[in-house]
DOROLUM-598243 format. One line per field, with one value per residue (C-alpha): x, z, y; residue in one letter; residue number from 1. Coordinates in Angstrom, 3 decimals, decimal comma, always signed. Layout:
DOROLUM-598243
X: (X:...)
Z: (Z:...)
Y: (Y:...)
residu: (A:...)
num: (NUM:...)
END
This chain:
DOROLUM-598243
X: (-45,231:-45,809:-43,598:-44,820:-42,419:-41,739:-45,721:-46,194:-49,710:-50,432:-54,210:-55,595:-53,945:-50,134:-48,210:-47,912:-46,019:-42,532:-40,577:-42,375:-40,159:-40,438:-41,267:-43,695:-41,456:-43,340:-42,657:-42,262:-43,722:-43,308:-43,579:-44,668:-43,849:-43,670:-45,048:-48,887:-50,003:-46,726:-48,988:-48,963:-52,558:-52,032:-49,680:-51,881:-54,967:-53,352:-51,719:-54,995:-56,353:-58,962:-56,461:-54,832:-51,167:-50,627:-47,625:-45,691:-46,938:-47,753:-46,752:-48,540:-49,511:-53,397:-54,698:-52,739:-55,436:-55,539:-56,771:-57,338:-58,182:-59,175:-59,197:-62,695:-63,810:-67,280:-69,148:-73,132:-73,160:-77,286:-75,566:-74,762:-70,911:-70,596:-72,855:-70,936:-68,024:-69,926:-70,546:-67,165:-69,098:-71,223:-73,172:-72,866:-74,164:-76,890:-77,655:-77,710:-80,019:-82,444:-81,875:-82,996:-86,171:-87,467:-86,534:-88,749:-91,562:-91,575:-92,058:-94,821:-96,645:-100,452:-101,589:-102,421:-100,408:-97,840:-94,247:-92,690:-91,317:-90,092:-88,307:-86,992:-85,850:-83,759:-82,312:-81,189:-79,854:-78,334:-75,826:-75,663:-74,439:-71,839:-70,363:-69,256:-67,736:-70,548:-69,684:-66,133:-66,633:-68,550:-65,930:-63,549:-65,456:-65,910:-61,740:-61,029:-63,621:-61,435:-58,159:-59,230:-59,810:-63,786:-65,505:-67,926:-70,823:-69,604:-70,548:-74,435:-74,002:-74,583:-71,707:-72,709:-72,473:-68,548:-66,222:-64,329:-61,169:-63,362:-64,880:-61,077:-61,068:-63,569:-62,879:-59,840:-61,276:-63,365:-60,483:-58,295:-61,145:-60,704:-56,994:-55,658:-51,623:-51,053:-52,516:-52,901:-53,298:-54,319:-53,733:-54,592:-54,015:-55,910:-58,633:-57,342:-56,218:-53,104:-54,098:-55,795:-52,474:-50,140:-52,993:-53,128:-48,391:-48,511:-51,798:-50,131:-46,683:-48,229:-49,879:-46,637:-49,481:-47,012:-48,555:-47,967:-48,818:-49,309:-48,694:-47,210:-46,968:-43,343:-43,423:-45,636:-43,408:-40,608:-42,384:-43,583:-41,349:-39,214:-38,833:-39,417:-40,461:-39,876:-41,765:-40,401:-41,102:-42,914:-39,895:-39,165:-36,483:-36,139:-34,601:-34,125:-35,016:-37,527:-38,379:-35,524:-33,318:-34,233:-33,269:-29,766:-29,625:-30,973:-28,437:-26,004:-26,451:-27,014:-23,380:-21,640:-23,759:-22,948:-18,855:-19,089:-20,437:-17,997:-14,957:-16,086:-16,565:-13,265:-11,606:-14,152:-13,315:-9,337:-9,946:-11,365:-8,784:-5,763:-7,870:-8,572:-4,952:-3,883:-6,148:-3,958:-0,477:+1,296:+2,916:+0,132:-3,407:-4,011:-3,714:-6,149:-9,151:-8,759:-9,304:-12,097:-13,333:-13,513:-14,976:-17,780:-18,521:-18,334:-21,138:-21,904:-22,719:-25,915:-26,186:-28,432:-31,810:-32,385:-35,538:-39,013:-40,438:-42,212:-43,577:-41,285:-42,011:-41,438:-44,006:-43,286:-41,810:-44,140:-45,073:-44,141:-46,558:-46,827:-45,034:-48,854:-49,854:-53,546:-54,235:-57,176:-58,893:-61,174:-62,667:-66,356:-68,147:-70,140:-72,139:-75,072:-73,804:-70,263:-67,696:-65,122:-63,385:-64,175:-62,192:-59,492:-56,248:-54,000:-50,844:-49,694:-46,573:-44,729:-42,069:-44,347:-45,077:-47,831:-49,302:-52,847:-53,048:-55,860:-58,306:-60,750:-63,877:-61,506:-62,184:-58,980:-60,578:-63,094:-60,471:-58,893:-61,900:-62,963:-59,576:-59,776:-63,380:-65,453:-67,047:-68,570:-68,095:-70,221:-67,394:-64,732:-62,040:-60,330:-58,492:-55,715:-52,627:-51,556:-51,150:-51,794:-52,750:-53,954:-53,594:-56,341:-55,323:-58,709:-59,397:-61,968:-60,225:-63,456:-65,246:-62,528:-61,978:-65,054:-65,463:-66,666:-63,606:-60,936:-57,385:-55,771:-59,079:-58,686:-55,454:-56,365:-59,551:-58,369:-55,252:-56,194:-52,869:-50,729:-49,922:-51,372:-47,233:-46,833:-49,977:-48,774:-45,098:-46,847:-48,835:-45,808:-44,057:-47,059:-47,134:-49,787:-48,323:-49,813:-53,223:-53,494:-54,335:-57,158:-58,855:-61,833:-61,319:-64,200:-61,873:-58,774:-57,640:-57,289:-53,426:-54,201:-56,891:-54,677:-51,308:-53,338:-54,642:-51,411:-50,642:-53,195:-51,283:-48,509:-49,450:-50,903:-48,324:-48,861:-47,659:-49,970:-50,418:-53,459:-53,148:-55,693:-54,766:-52,579:-50,916:-54,024:-53,391:-49,825:-47,606:-44,137:-41,765:-44,508:-44,515:-40,931:-40,957:-44,031:-42,002:-38,427:-41,062:-42,518:-39,115:-37,743:-41,029:-40,250:-44,057:-45,648:-48,231:-50,561:-51,763:-53,553:-52,125:-52,227:-48,563:-46,603:-43,028:-44,682:-45,224:-41,497:-40,218:-42,397:-43,402:-41,651:-44,367:-47,075:-50,555:-52,917:-56,775:-57,470:-60,361:-61,343:-58,826:-55,262:-51,772:-48,963:-45,708:-42,755:-41,095:-40,787:-43,001:-40,313:-39,602:-43,701:-43,293:-40,822:-43,011:-45,787:-44,015:-42,787:-46,762:-47,155:-44,566:-45,507:-48,987:-48,206:-46,305:-48,887:-51,428:-48,805:-48,449:-51,905:-52,937:-50,091:-51,339:-54,872:-53,825:-52,084:-55,003:-57,185:-54,776:-55,203:-58,757:-59,104:-56,683:-58,603)
Z: (-78,843:-78,128:-78,513:-78,360:-80,489:-79,951:-78,692:-77,869:-76,188:-76,410:-74,599:-75,458:-71,329:-72,652:-73,525:-71,004:-73,083:-75,578:-76,773:-74,923:-76,284:-74,476:-75,163:-73,828:-73,877:-73,007:-69,661:-68,550:-65,701:-66,012:-63,790:-64,997:-62,702:-62,232:-60,012:-60,827:-64,327:-65,811:-68,236:-66,632:-67,257:-70,756:-71,783:-70,948:-72,872:-75,988:-75,679:-75,245:-77,900:-76,288:-76,978:-80,176:-79,613:-80,879:-82,695:-82,730:-82,825:-81,088:-82,984:-82,086:-83,802:-85,141:-82,764:-79,771:-76,902:-74,209:-71,152:-69,072:-65,223:-64,774:-61,349:-61,657:-62,834:-63,485:-61,331:-61,143:-57,620:-58,136:-60,316:-58,626:-58,443:-61,110:-63,342:-62,749:-63,893:-67,029:-68,083:-69,653:-72,585:-74,325:-76,510:-74,478:-71,845:-73,786:-75,133:-71,604:-70,086:-73,064:-72,269:-68,763:-70,043:-72,748:-69,666:-67,368:-70,167:-70,912:-67,489:-66,894:-70,714:-69,933:-71,039:-74,610:-75,828:-78,623:-77,144:-80,501:-81,376:-77,674:-78,318:-81,510:-79,997:-77,683:-80,075:-81,815:-78,566:-77,418:-80,564:-80,453:-76,657:-77,781:-80,640:-78,619:-76,337:-73,469:-71,855:-71,676:-70,233:-66,930:-66,326:-66,700:-64,060:-61,756:-61,999:-61,402:-58,404:-55,692:-58,225:-56,883:-52,749:-53,467:-50,973:-52,550:-52,858:-53,101:-56,446:-56,196:-53,476:-54,852:-55,172:-53,154:-50,120:-51,121:-49,796:-52,403:-52,112:-53,174:-55,370:-57,654:-57,762:-59,334:-61,855:-62,205:-62,723:-65,533:-67,438:-67,022:-68,239:-71,821:-71,277:-72,595:-73,678:-72,193:-68,517:-68,410:-64,423:-63,466:-60,023:-59,159:-55,023:-54,522:-51,393:-50,722:-47,523:-46,780:-46,987:-50,077:-51,617:-50,451:-52,346:-55,355:-55,504:-55,100:-57,286:-59,941:-59,524:-60,704:-64,130:-67,114:-69,075:-69,178:-67,347:-66,963:-64,139:-62,348:-59,023:-56,291:-53,750:-54,256:-52,296:-54,629:-57,401:-55,530:-55,176:-58,542:-61,657:-63,949:-65,189:-64,626:-66,853:-65,102:-67,187:-66,544:-68,472:-70,833:-71,461:-70,686:-69,357:-68,719:-66,294:-65,859:-62,749:-59,995:-58,206:-55,554:-58,463:-60,250:-57,669:-57,415:-61,285:-61,282:-58,757:-60,210:-63,776:-62,549:-60,549:-64,052:-65,978:-63,189:-63,544:-66,920:-67,203:-64,595:-66,537:-70,149:-68,115:-67,085:-70,288:-72,388:-69,808:-70,516:-73,825:-74,121:-72,140:-74,580:-77,263:-75,317:-74,492:-78,031:-80,543:-81,990:-81,357:-84,246:-83,694:-81,974:-84,067:-85,770:-82,863:-81,158:-84,323:-84,877:-81,123:-81,022:-84,398:-82,137:-79,395:-81,675:-83,303:-80,081:-77,996:-74,988:-71,934:-70,388:-66,583:-65,065:-64,323:-61,198:-60,694:-60,534:-58,456:-55,593:-51,749:-49,427:-45,596:-41,968:-39,510:-36,694:-33,579:-31,157:-27,834:-24,782:-23,248:-21,196:-20,844:-22,021:-25,345:-25,096:-23,015:-24,360:-21,350:-21,511:-24,854:-26,688:-28,896:-31,972:-34,500:-34,346:-34,077:-35,234:-32,706:-33,428:-29,401:-26,852:-23,390:-25,310:-23,701:-25,594:-24,102:-26,592:-25,171:-26,174:-29,245:-30,321:-33,682:-34,127:-37,056:-36,942:-39,224:-39,653:-42,513:-43,950:-41,201:-38,260:-37,317:-37,388:-38,832:-36,391:-33,690:-35,097:-35,013:-31,802:-30,152:-31,599:-29,977:-33,362:-32,742:-29,731:-28,475:-26,200:-23,295:-21,636:-21,666:-24,061:-22,570:-24,021:-21,403:-20,345:-22,664:-25,654:-28,560:-31,851:-35,424:-37,173:-40,911:-42,496:-45,078:-46,901:-47,489:-49,950:-46,397:-44,339:-46,808:-47,361:-51,181:-51,987:-50,901:-52,798:-52,168:-50,915:-48,911:-47,657:-45,262:-45,120:-43,423:-40,763:-40,316:-41,163:-39,586:-42,164:-44,593:-48,590:-49,208:-46,255:-47,350:-51,167:-49,752:-47,658:-50,708:-52,875:-50,686:-51,383:-55,181:-55,700:-57,488:-59,590:-60,587:-58,636:-55,550:-56,481:-57,970:-55,958:-53,766:-55,345:-58,763:-57,069:-57,515:-54,962:-54,621:-54,397:-51,604:-49,756:-50,198:-49,440:-46,122:-44,923:-45,189:-43,418:-40,517:-40,193:-39,194:-36,130:-33,779:-31,980:-30,416:-31,646:-35,288:-36,095:-39,537:-41,391:-45,266:-45,485:-48,711:-50,408:-54,023:-52,893:-55,869:-54,726:-54,549:-52,210:-50,427:-49,506:-48,327:-46,140:-44,473:-43,956:-42,534:-40,049:-39,353:-38,242:-36,154:-32,239:-31,483:-31,374:-34,399:-35,190:-38,115:-40,681:-44,004:-45,961:-47,824:-46,728:-47,541:-45,818:-42,374:-42,722:-43,215:-39,977:-37,900:-34,620:-33,103:-34,626:-33,412:-35,042:-34,405:-33,839:-32,576:-31,246:-28,962:-30,231:-30,552:-30,099:-31,334:-29,909:-33,303:-36,454:-39,641:-40,478:-36,732:-36,463:-39,586:-38,559:-35,002:-37,425:-39,106:-35,633:-34,078:-37,345:-37,473:-33,479:-34,333:-36,801:-34,612:-31,831:-34,450:-35,013:-31,752:-30,644:-33,535:-32,653:-29,297:-30,417:-32,265:-29,506:-27,329:-30,316:-30,511:-26,881:-26,933:-29,046:-27,328:-24,455)
Y: (-76,603:-73,403:-69,952:-66,232:-64,205:-60,417:-60,082:-56,009:-54,894:-51,441:-50,446:-47,484:-46,108:-47,191:-50,169:-52,945:-55,335:-54,286:-57,185:-61,051:-64,084:-67,260:-70,515:-73,809:-76,870:-80,554:-80,870:-77,173:-75,864:-72,162:-68,975:-65,777:-63,552:-59,666:-56,759:-56,034:-54,399:-56,084:-58,245:-61,662:-62,510:-60,317:-62,756:-65,677:-64,191:-63,541:-67,221:-68,373:-66,301:-64,075:-61,041:-60,192:-58,676:-55,291:-56,863:-60,188:-63,675:-66,949:-69,758:-73,199:-76,303:-75,589:-78,970:-77,470:-77,828:-75,393:-75,225:-71,798:-71,668:-67,723:-66,159:-65,951:-69,142:-70,426:-72,535:-73,230:-73,564:-75,554:-78,452:-81,513:-81,606:-84,825:-82,697:-79,752:-81,673:-83,022:-79,477:-79,461:-81,852:-79,730:-82,348:-85,217:-83,424:-82,625:-86,077:-87,385:-85,068:-85,750:-88,937:-88,787:-87,224:-90,071:-92,306:-90,331:-89,741:-94,166:-94,398:-92,073:-93,512:-94,856:-97,926:-98,066:-94,735:-95,337:-95,350:-96,254:-92,906:-92,613:-95,728:-94,559:-91,439:-92,955:-95,194:-92,150:-90,720:-93,828:-93,557:-89,729:-90,490:-93,925:-92,085:-89,072:-91,557:-90,650:-93,516:-93,468:-89,466:-91,084:-93,404:-90,469:-88,139:-91,024:-91,849:-87,469:-86,844:-89,387:-87,619:-84,176:-85,403:-85,671:-88,973:-91,736:-89,940:-85,973:-86,643:-86,318:-83,232:-79,973:-77,567:-74,861:-77,497:-76,888:-73,908:-72,269:-74,427:-77,004:-75,524:-74,638:-78,341:-78,780:-75,802:-77,443:-80,805:-79,276:-78,201:-81,480:-83,354:-81,449:-83,515:-79,833:-80,125:-76,644:-75,483:-71,847:-71,062:-67,540:-67,519:-70,672:-69,956:-67,335:-67,538:-71,088:-72,285:-74,448:-77,574:-76,872:-75,183:-78,024:-80,419:-78,581:-78,655:-82,528:-82,955:-80,401:-81,592:-85,176:-84,225:-84,774:-81,785:-78,521:-75,401:-71,767:-70,600:-66,324:-66,336:-64,444:-67,564:-67,714:-71,166:-72,652:-71,162:-72,254:-76,124:-76,169:-74,081:-76,164:-72,212:-68,621:-65,721:-62,552:-59,393:-55,799:-52,776:-54,901:-57,181:-61,034:-62,759:-66,297:-68,252:-71,897:-73,581:-72,717:-68,944:-69,470:-69,632:-66,889:-64,867:-65,966:-66,221:-62,392:-60,852:-62,489:-61,462:-57,657:-58,094:-59,619:-56,615:-53,693:-55,042:-54,947:-51,553:-50,254:-51,408:-50,325:-46,770:-46,851:-48,211:-45,250:-42,162:-43,468:-43,597:-40,053:-38,508:-39,751:-38,111:-34,898:-34,700:-35,560:-34,452:-31,270:-33,471:-32,860:-36,519:-38,296:-36,490:-40,092:-42,175:-39,715:-40,137:-43,162:-43,791:-41,893:-43,591:-46,722:-45,127:-43,626:-47,720:-49,326:-51,130:-49,904:-51,837:-50,422:-50,144:-52,684:-51,473:-49,939:-52,611:-51,737:-49,100:-50,489:-49,261:-48,182:-47,643:-48,386:-48,878:-46,058:-46,677:-49,204:-47,111:-49,254:-50,985:-53,774:-57,407:-59,113:-57,847:-59,969:-63,478:-65,195:-67,262:-70,142:-68,806:-70,798:-69,277:-71,424:-70,479:-72,879:-76,004:-75,206:-74,676:-72,801:-72,461:-74,338:-73,694:-72,182:-70,683:-68,334:-65,771:-63,083:-61,512:-58,301:-58,918:-61,747:-61,947:-64,606:-66,459:-68,363:-71,379:-73,257:-74,704:-72,089:-71,510:-72,611:-69,059:-67,608:-63,945:-63,968:-64,367:-61,096:-59,309:-60,931:-59,754:-55,815:-55,996:-56,406:-59,180:-60,657:-64,011:-66,520:-67,583:-66,351:-63,381:-62,060:-58,918:-56,596:-55,617:-52,195:-49,797:-51,394:-50,050:-51,799:-51,238:-53,390:-54,546:-56,182:-58,763:-57,052:-53,814:-52,575:-52,931:-51,377:-47,776:-45,455:-45,592:-42,394:-40,727:-40,205:-41,886:-37,857:-37,867:-40,719:-39,961:-35,986:-36,320:-38,899:-36,830:-33,143:-31,631:-33,270:-30,323:-31,410:-31,948:-34,677:-36,532:-36,559:-37,754:-40,499:-41,200:-41,201:-44,144:-46,602:-45,749:-43,097:-40,296:-37,217:-37,523:-40,829:-39,698:-38,436:-41,463:-42,745:-45,390:-47,056:-47,579:-48,833:-52,400:-54,792:-54,342:-50,196:-50,469:-52,679:-50,020:-46,734:-49,015:-49,865:-46,246:-45,531:-47,918:-45,510:-42,872:-43,736:-45,235:-48,815:-51,178:-54,276:-54,861:-57,333:-57,988:-60,267:-61,457:-58,726:-59,858:-60,554:-58,684:-57,253:-58,456:-60,270:-56,371:-55,069:-58,596:-58,313:-54,821:-55,800:-58,259:-56,231:-53,835:-55,837:-57,525:-54,474:-53,821:-53,527:-54,138:-57,252:-59,155:-61,130:-62,525:-64,770:-65,326:-68,387:-67,345:-69,798:-67,874:-64,293:-66,377:-68,147:-64,846:-62,784:-65,512:-66,035:-68,222:-70,301:-70,710:-73,531:-73,587:-77,254:-79,110:-75,645:-75,089:-73,282:-75,277:-73,256:-74,234:-71,689:-71,164:-70,256:-71,739:-74,129:-75,285:-75,531:-77,898:-80,330:-80,259:-81,696:-84,250:-85,382:-85,505:-87,470:-89,959:-90,068:-90,601:-93,696:-95,155:-95,148:-96,414:-99,472:-100,304:-100,260:-102,439:-104,652:-104,953:-105,861:-108,576:-109,727:-109,613:-111,158:-113,918:-114,925:-114,633:-117,120:-119,179:-119,386)
residu: (M:L:R:L:E:H:I:Q:K:I:Y:P:T:G:E:V:L:R:D:I:N:W:E:V:K:A:G:D:R:I:G:L:V:G:V:N:G:A:G:K:S:T:Q:L:K:I:I:N:G:E:L:E:P:T:A:G:Q:V:I:R:P:A:S:L:K:I:A:Y:L:S:Q:E:F:E:I:D:P:T:R:T:V:K:S:E:L:W:S:V:F:R:E:A:N:Q:A:Q:H:E:L:A:E:V:H:Q:E:L:E:Q:I:Q:E:G:Q:D:Y:E:P:L:L:K:R:M:D:R:L:Q:R:R:F:E:A:L:N:G:Y:E:L:E:S:R:I:D:K:I:L:P:E:L:G:F:Q:L:G:D:G:D:R:T:V:D:Q:F:S:G:G:W:Q:M:R:M:G:L:G:K:I:L:L:Q:T:P:D:L:L:L:L:D:E:P:T:N:H:L:D:L:E:T:I:E:W:L:E:T:Y:L:R:S:L:T:T:P:M:V:I:V:S:H:D:R:E:F:L:D:R:L:C:T:Q:I:V:E:T:E:R:G:V:S:R:T:Y:L:G:N:Y:S:T:Y:L:L:Q:K:A:E:A:Q:D:A:Q:M:S:A:F:E:R:Q:Q:K:Y:I:E:K:Q:Q:A:F:V:E:R:F:R:A:S:A:T:R:S:T:Q:A:K:S:R:E:K:L:L:D:K:M:D:R:V:E:A:P:D:G:G:V:R:T:L:R:F:R:F:P:P:A:P:R:G:G:R:V:T:V:E:I:K:N:L:T:H:A:Y:G:D:N:I:L:F:L:G:A:H:L:L:I:E:R:G:D:R:V:A:F:L:G:P:N:G:A:G:K:S:T:L:L:K:M:I:T:G:K:E:P:Y:N:E:G:L:I:E:L:G:H:N:V:L:V:G:Y:F:E:Q:N:Q:A:E:A:L:D:L:H:K:T:V:F:A:T:I:H:D:D:F:P:K:L:T:N:E:E:V:R:T:L:L:G:Q:F:L:F:A:G:D:T:V:F:K:N:V:A:A:L:S:G:G:E:K:A:R:L:A:L:A:K:M:L:L:Q:P:V:N:F:L:I:L:D:E:P:T:N:H:L:D:I:P:A:K:E:T:L:E:E:A:L:Q:N:Y:D:G:T:V:A:L:V:S:H:D:R:Y:F:I:G:Q:V:A:N:K:I:V:E:L:R:D:G:T:F:H:V:Y:A:G:T:Y:D:Y:Y:L:E:K:K:D:Q:E:R:R:E:A:E:A:A:A:K:E:A:A:K:R:L:K:T:Q:E:K:A:R:K:K:K)
num: (1:2:3:4:5:6:7:8:9:10:11:12:13:14:15:16:17:18:19:20:21:22:23:24:25:26:27:28:29:30:31:32:33:34:35:36:37:38:39:40:41:42:43:44:45:46:47:48:49:50:51:52:53:54:55:56:57:58:59:60:61:62:63:64:65:66:67:68:69:70:71:72:73:74:75:76:77:78:79:80:81:82:83:84:85:86:87:88:89:90:91:92:93:94:95:96:97:98:99:100:101:102:103:104:105:106:107:108:109:110:111:112:113:114:115:116:117:118:119:120:121:122:123:124:125:126:127:128:129:130:131:132:133:134:135:136:137:138:139:140:141:142:143:144:145:146:147:148:149:150:151:152:153:154:155:156:157:158:159:160:161:162:163:164:165:166:167:168:169:170:171:172:173:174:175:176:177:178:179:180:181:182:183:184:185:186:187:188:189:190:191:192:193:194:195:196:197:198:199:200:201:202:203:204:205:206:207:208:209:210:211:212:213:214:215:216:217:218:219:220:221:222:223:224:225:226:227:228:229:230:231:232:233:234:235:236:237:238:239:240:241:242:243:244:245:246:247:248:249:250:251:252:253:254:255:256:257:258:259:260:261:262:263:264:265:266:267:268:269:270:271:272:273:274:275:276:277:278:279:280:281:282:283:284:285:286:287:288:289:290:291:292:293:294:295:296:297:298:299:300:301:302:303:304:305:306:307:308:309:310:311:312:313:314:315:316:317:318:319:320:321:322:323:324:325:326:327:328:329:330:331:332:333:334:335:336:337:338:339:340:341:342:343:344:345:346:347:348:349:350:351:352:353:354:355:356:357:358:359:360:361:362:363:364:365:366:367:368:369:370:371:372:373:374:375:376:377:378:379:380:381:382:383:384:385:386:387:388:389:390:391:392:393:394:395:396:397:398:399:400:401:402:403:404:405:406:407:408:409:410:411:412:413:414:415:416:417:418:419:420:421:422:423:424:425:426:427:428:429:430:431:432:433:434:435:436:437:438:439:440:441:442:443:444:445:446:447:448:449:450:451:452:453:454:455:456:457:458:459:460:461:462:463:464:465:466:467:468:469:470:471:472:473:474:475:476:477:478:479:480:481:482:483:484:485:486:487:488:489:490:491:492:493:494:495:496:497:498:499:500:501:502:503:504:505:506:507:508:509:510:511:512:513:514:515:516:517:518:519:520:521:522:523:524:525:526:527:528:529:530:531:532:533:534:535:536:537:538:539:540:541:542:543:544:545:546:547:548:549:550:551:552:553:554:555:556:557:558:559:560)
END
């Protein structure tokens, strides 16, 4: 279907892709992985024809239809949902729009006016609309709306009435209506809540269309992908299976390469010792020269790469605090008619690593701000325990950091007792090396801002970390480092995240925000999923029992 052969891409700032070779076949769901800056989105743009490779070629049929859902998909908030979906069919959409205008003009025509020109124009537009399969397109839009999860009547509502997750569904619907032969998805789960991510997984699995997915969501890659293509130092490697299988295969391949390298090194060392010993021997110099020639011609096994450099850090030891970290009593808060919390209670104790779950708009980030004192609440009490010292990682790092400062000044100004060398050492741990420490914060990427904010948190010992979407903009190796640091942290953690894999690695208590209250699950994310499934089954059984009782009562009533 499509093949990339020896693709190279060089920008003025340097080489991004050196030797990319992989292919997409019918039925493939390929996950592109690699650190930030590895060239994953660049590969999608080359496939889509937006970028030309410096060298190499993309081999594909001329008739291949490619649809690309970029990170910043275009949505017009003033349109209705239906008209937004219609917008992908430009000619048919224009014909339909002109037809509507003609109908309106005919309705307003006065007695005695000549309506023949309008009828002729309507007939011409009608034939054009039919030639463009307009009625079939209308039927396809009506069909895809419920598939995307929209209710009857949602098609006539304006786009701005829907959340970002629902707008992503519209963006996906627009590209699927074009009946593509290949789907390209660039970070499709960004900023989606868990419910929408799970819907997206299920929906994409139901499609037969081959797809290439760039994502840092490991759970998403695990549940969807049939292949993983890793890009490291500009070179691609293909692994069959999902993300977990790729990790196993990569580890096994590195172990095998290391074993082969070590065996060859021992052999070379032995042969070189023989050559050195008998080079000048009257009887064995010929053998020595022969072995030396063999060594010169030998294909050398390279030592496996040490892995791409990523951040390395540990949180400082947490100062000792009381048993209770924070207690929430009878919390009530609303924005107009939107009630977030209604008499909610929660106790977080020392050593808890609590993940707050709930759909977008449930009040997760608001709750974290209330705990830090950055946002007021209507009623109730939020009380920190004895000697609780809070460290807060904001979701929007553009607001949390001074954009006018340099990276170096961001650390040095807040902690002036640190020497220049100590500041540089800390920043080096977070991948700010050389002149990058003098970059303005405003010029940093989302991932760089997140790393800088984490670096600041290390310098102030705290015993209560409050983290709002800390993995946003972090690549997978950086997420793994953060997970390990939190697992080894001896303080208390409260976090909001839509990354299920991250939650599964870190949390030992789940709090779901539902119906204005906190539903506590005293266990890991897997425990939470088991309990939710149990609750669902019990609710279904109760509903069946209630229906059965109602039916029995109805029968008894009729007999009377």
